[in-house]
C-alpha positions, -999 to +999 in steps of 0.1 A: +092+024-055+058+036-042+043+051-011+010+043+006-013+054+034-040+035+052-066+054+073-092+041+097-113+065+118-140+058+144-159+088+132-165+094+095-139+119+081-133+138+048-101+124+033-091+157+019-067+169+046-048+136+049-047+132+012-030+166+009-005+158+036+003+125+019+006+141-015+031+167-003+051+140+014+052+120-019+063+151-039+093+155-016+101+118-012+127+100-034+137+064-034+174+054-027+180+053-065+165+088-069+132+076-083+100+095-075+063+086-069+050+104-099+036+076-121+000+080-110-020+072-079-052+057-066-075+059-036-101+034-024-127+041+003-156+023+019-191+036+011-222+017+022-201-013+031-185-016-003-153-004-019-152+026-043-121+034-063-105+063-081-073+061-101-053+087-121-021+087-142-011+121-130+013+126-101-008+127-069+004+162-060-009+175-093-045+163-086-050+180-053-080+199-066-098+165-067-094+157-031-124+177-019-147+156-041-141+124-022-169+116+003-167+111+041-157+076+051-143+056+080-117+037+060-096+046+030-063+036+013-042+058-010-012+047-031+013+068-051+030+047-078+066+046-090+067+022-119+095-003-117+100-006-154+094+019-183+071-005-201+048-005-171+042+032-170+010+049-182-013+020-175-042+027-152-048-010-146-015-013-127-023+016-103-032+005-068-051+000-045-064-033-058-098-046-048-113-081-047-147-084-029-140-072+007-102-072+003-082-040-004-045-043-012-015-020-014+022-027-018+055-009-020+089-023-025+115-039-048+119-076-052+144-090-076+146-124-094+113-138-083+106-174-093+075-188-075+067-224-084+030-217-092+011-197-117-003-165-104-028-141-121-015-107-130+008-089-154+031-072-129+045-082-095+021-063-073-009-079-091+006-114-087+012-108-050-024-098-045-035-129-065-013-150-041-030-134-011-065-139-026-058-176-029-042-179+005-071-162+023-095-188+010-079-213+034-060-192+060-066-161+081-051-129+069-021-129+092-011-164+082-016-155+046+008-125+049+033-147+068+032-173+040+037-145+014+067-132+033+083-167+035+075-175-001+091-143-014+122-146+007+127-182-003+120-177-041+137-144-048+173-133-054+168-102-033+139-086-013+152-051-010+118-041+004+083-056+006+056-038+024+020-049+022-012-034+035-042-056+034-076-044+046-102-070+055-133-067+077-122-032+088-089-045+101-054-036+088-030-065+082+005-051+077+037-067+066+070-048+068+100-066+051+133-054+038+170-062+035+183-028+024+176+008+030+156+006+063+151+043+065+131+041+032+114+007+036+104+008+072+067+012+077+053+038+101+021+035+121+001+056+145-029+044+166-051+059+192-087+052+202-103+071+173-077+070+145-053+045+130-027+054+103-002+033+085+022+050+060+054+043+040+069+075+054+063+099+083+043+131+076+028+158+098+034+157+135+018+124+145+038+104+171+046+076+146+061+043+156+083+023+133+077-014+124+105-039+126+120-059+098+098-090+092+071-078+115+034-084+108+008-062+127-029-062+130-044-027+136 
């Protein structure tokens, strides 16, 4: 089970400090089953109105020397991966964030027994969820697309232990927080003031975080 962080700043910022705080949180964090977030990571940032991407198969806390190389930006998303199945480890393609045109996607959670009655592109669940949202946003706004994803997964899965999605579109964060077990692990945290917005899988530093509710969708 993974961790992610979304950052939006009114002024351009160097990601280094927040990346280090996030990496240290990931190093200390363990899922309810004892799993860790050590199966690689990725970061996406906006540069000249387009998305740039870096991915690594190392645990994020072992790559801290790279953080200073990322440029200043107003928006970035970072994801630390915990592969759900052994056969899905050590594959850079599976690392998030995922990008499609202006959309940036991150996910963490555990969904069991999914049987969606339509063919979706992707080899693993996270890729298929992003494929679902890409198709949905062709006809719906982002909030309604997330709502339909939530309803579809709840209806067509044996168990949604946790399903947290961050979708960035047109400089807005569209956030879904869903879970049926382990609320302390699967509840999303957010912080917002005039010049800075953060969304994270887990609290870090001393920001006055607020906790999203089960089934809640927020636009930040």
